[in-house]
C-alpha angles and dihedrals in degrees: 000000000000110000130184105211099194126049140121132230136180107192113223089230089060091058091050091049091050090054094047094047098040092123090062091063108053093169093057119084114197116216113202111218110177106291092344140067138237125189142217114200120206092341094307131140112301117256125232113271117266103267121230094244089059090062104029101108095175092048091049093052090048090052089050091050092048090051094043091241113152101186134019130200106223130191129176125268114278095220090066101043090105097211091159094060120107106280101251092044090048091052092052090047092051092048090052091052091048093049092057096042091053093044090051090050091051091051092044109027092190086081120080108197130217116204130237122226134192096252091180086082120039096203094048090045089055091049094050091046092052091049090048092054089049091061095045110278114138097196151346141249115220134184121250093233111048118193090025136292113358096018118142132217092220092061104136090227087069094059092102089059093049091046090053092047089051094048092048095044085234124184105238119196116184111203128194116252124232098253091052092204094264123085091201091076097060094095133069093019089289095137086074100031098045113358096066089055098046093044093054093041092055094044094050094041089058090052091050095051092042088060098243095140091056093043096047105033097153097065116093106229118202111199105201130213090041091301091317096258097313095116090051095054094043093120092056093044090051093047091051089051091050089056092054117023091186086079124088116269110256095200091055091045096051090049090061097049132090123219140203127226098240098125098108094219126082091212090057092047090051090050090050090053091048091054103040104016129259088253090070096056130093129188114251140172110188084224127222098019118096093219086065126073110274093181095047100164092060098069090051090050092047095050122083105256134141117250090254092051092048091051090051093048094046094054116314096094094043090049089055096045095047094042094236 
């Protein structure tokens, strides 16, 4: 089974539901953009409009067929997670997204959905995650900066969420947010080329040093963008740990994580495998975004792997993790 472990989807029915229930979300301003929608949450900066490829189910299935991909793990779109909404409103927003992702997966079983949670409130996030597992979700995609720009995943108020993820054995996939936390990357296309990497690297490094991977060993943590640079700065992470042994151990943390293949260079993918093990890597595309890898089987074919390693990367490991 060939499985793409990293993609995004905004079901058309979700957009229609958002329009029809707009009065239920007073902190969400809808921005009509042709046939699509953008959003402003709690008076914040407007998002980009939802692009057609995010919602084109027929086009997505054709792309999967063309690329010989049988199943695809789909999460929502980070721009519209609404983690800066008031907590109760954010929980209702997340539940609406989850309802439509699960319904789409039931109608088209080639999709494997990841839930959304209101990460602005750790207790509510835990509650929504538990409910999501009850209806069939196996995991969740979260933003790297909860509660808006500058938020951190090791915030103690989020411990109830991490405890729930650990108890449930949930797959947790932290994804960079659009603003990236650094205004210097908003030129030259660097938000995509660089900002996504630095944002994720900082968020996960904080979790490592805060000890989350030792405290919550039962969650299955998927570090996107090939670990977002973490394997390549391992020496510096290790040296920093040696200077202060009260920190979490980065070697132990990286050994527990899983990684996608979205590094766009076979030499880099081979290095990732040398550092973390080919058995921790899953093929991914970041569909439909052009900064991803829209021919995701090619890099696996072009990298030096054994047949067994290639089979695991292209779907075997994802099949195991998601219980397919």
